[in-house]
C-alpha positions as CSV (number, residue, x, y, z in Angstrom):
1,M,60.2,125.4,20.9
2,K,60.6,122.8,17.9
3,L,64.1,122.8,16.6
4,H,64.6,121.4,12.6
5,L,67.9,120.2,12.0
6,T,68.9,118.8,8.4
7,G,72.1,116.4,8.1
8,S,72.8,115.3,11.8
9,G,73.4,111.1,10.8
10,N,73.5,109.9,14.1
11,L,74.4,112.7,16.3
12,N,72.2,112.8,19.6
13,L,70.8,116.3,19.0
14,F,67.7,118.5,20.8
15,T,65.0,118.6,18.5
16,A,62.1,120.7,21.0
17,Y,62.2,121.9,24.6
18,G,59.8,123.9,26.9
19,D,59.8,124.6,30.5
20,D,59.8,121.5,31.5
21,Y,61.3,119.3,28.9
22,V,63.9,118.5,26.6
23,A,63.4,115.9,23.5
24,V,66.4,114.6,21.8
25,N,65.6,113.2,18.7
26,G,62.4,113.2,19.1
27,R,62.6,111.5,22.6
28,R,61.1,113.7,25.5
29,F,62.9,113.9,28.9
30,G,61.8,115.7,32.0
31,K,64.5,115.0,34.5
32,S,67.8,115.7,34.8
33,V,69.9,113.8,31.7
34,I,73.3,114.3,30.3
35,V,73.3,114.6,26.2
36,M,76.5,113.5,24.1
37,P,77.1,113.2,20.5
38,D,77.2,109.4,20.8
39,R,75.2,108.7,24.0
40,I,72.7,109.8,26.7
41,V,73.0,109.3,30.4
42,E,69.8,109.4,31.8
43,D,71.0,108.3,35.7
44,W,73.2,111.1,36.7
45,G,71.4,111.1,39.8
46,A,71.1,115.3,39.9
47,G,68.2,116.8,41.1
48,G,67.4,120.3,40.8
49,F,70.1,123.2,41.1
50,D,69.9,123.3,44.6
51,A,71.0,119.3,45.3
52,L,73.8,119.4,43.0
53,S,76.7,118.0,44.8
54,A,80.7,117.6,44.0
55,E,79.6,114.0,43.0
56,H,77.2,115.2,40.6
57,M,80.3,117.6,38.8
58,A,82.6,114.6,39.4
59,A,80.5,112.6,37.0
60,L,80.7,114.9,34.3
61,A,84.6,115.4,34.7
62,G,84.8,111.7,34.0
63,L,82.9,112.2,30.3
64,D,86.0,112.4,28.2
65,R,84.6,115.4,26.7
66,E,86.3,119.0,26.2
67,I,83.3,121.1,26.4
68,V,80.5,120.8,29.2
69,L,76.9,122.8,28.8
70,L,75.7,123.3,32.4
71,G,72.0,123.9,31.7
72,T,70.9,125.0,35.3
73,G,66.9,124.9,34.5
74,N,64.5,127.7,33.4
75,V,67.0,130.2,34.8
76,L,70.7,131.0,34.8
77,R,72.3,130.0,38.0
78,F,75.8,129.9,38.9
79,P,76.8,126.8,41.3
80,R,79.2,127.4,44.4
81,P,82.9,127.9,43.1
82,E,84.0,124.8,45.2
83,L,81.4,122.4,43.1
84,M,83.5,123.7,40.1
85,G,86.8,122.3,41.3
86,P,86.5,118.2,39.4
87,L,85.7,120.4,36.3
88,A,88.6,122.4,36.6
89,Q,90.9,120.1,37.6
90,A,90.4,118.2,34.8
91,G,90.9,121.2,32.3
92,L,87.5,121.1,30.8
93,G,85.7,124.2,29.3
94,V,82.4,124.8,31.7
95,E,80.0,127.0,30.4
96,V,76.7,127.9,32.5
97,M,73.5,129.1,31.2
98,D,69.9,128.5,31.7
99,R,68.5,124.6,29.8
100,K,67.0,126.1,27.1
101,A,70.7,127.9,25.9
102,A,72.4,125.2,27.0
103,C,70.3,122.7,24.3
104,R,71.3,125.6,21.5
105,T,74.4,125.5,22.0
106,Y,75.0,122.1,22.4
107,N,73.3,122.0,18.7
108,I,75.9,123.6,17.4
109,L,78.8,122.3,19.0
110,A,77.8,119.0,18.3
111,S,77.2,119.5,14.4
112,E,80.6,121.0,14.5
113,G,82.0,117.6,15.5
114,R,83.0,118.5,19.0
115,R,83.2,116.4,22.1
116,V,80.6,118.2,24.0
117,A,78.3,117.5,26.6
118,A,75.0,119.1,28.2
119,A,74.1,118.6,31.7
120,L,70.5,119.7,32.2
121,L,69.0,120.3,35.6
122,F,65.5,120.3,36.1
123,D,63.7,122.1,39.4
């Protein structure tokens, strides 16, 4: 699906997505990535959902964001509660959703000027 936005300025916004990729400002990604309005972290190190660890969540907690959207792949899955500890301790708002929903929600929040991160997993 292609997403068309106007007036995005210099923000990183999702411009398309499919079952095996997302595109940010036209650039395609097919492996786990963290997207923020001002930067993209390609070396997050998280593999698929089953490989998600406390270290990956601690990396998210250190991003200085107010909201983290965790896109768990093509389907919604909730991480084990013990993995969410670093995010809760950092006082972050966390929303878990499928990857496509995370892209759509991220675009809205980023366009509103929110300090948001979309952490997207690929299986």
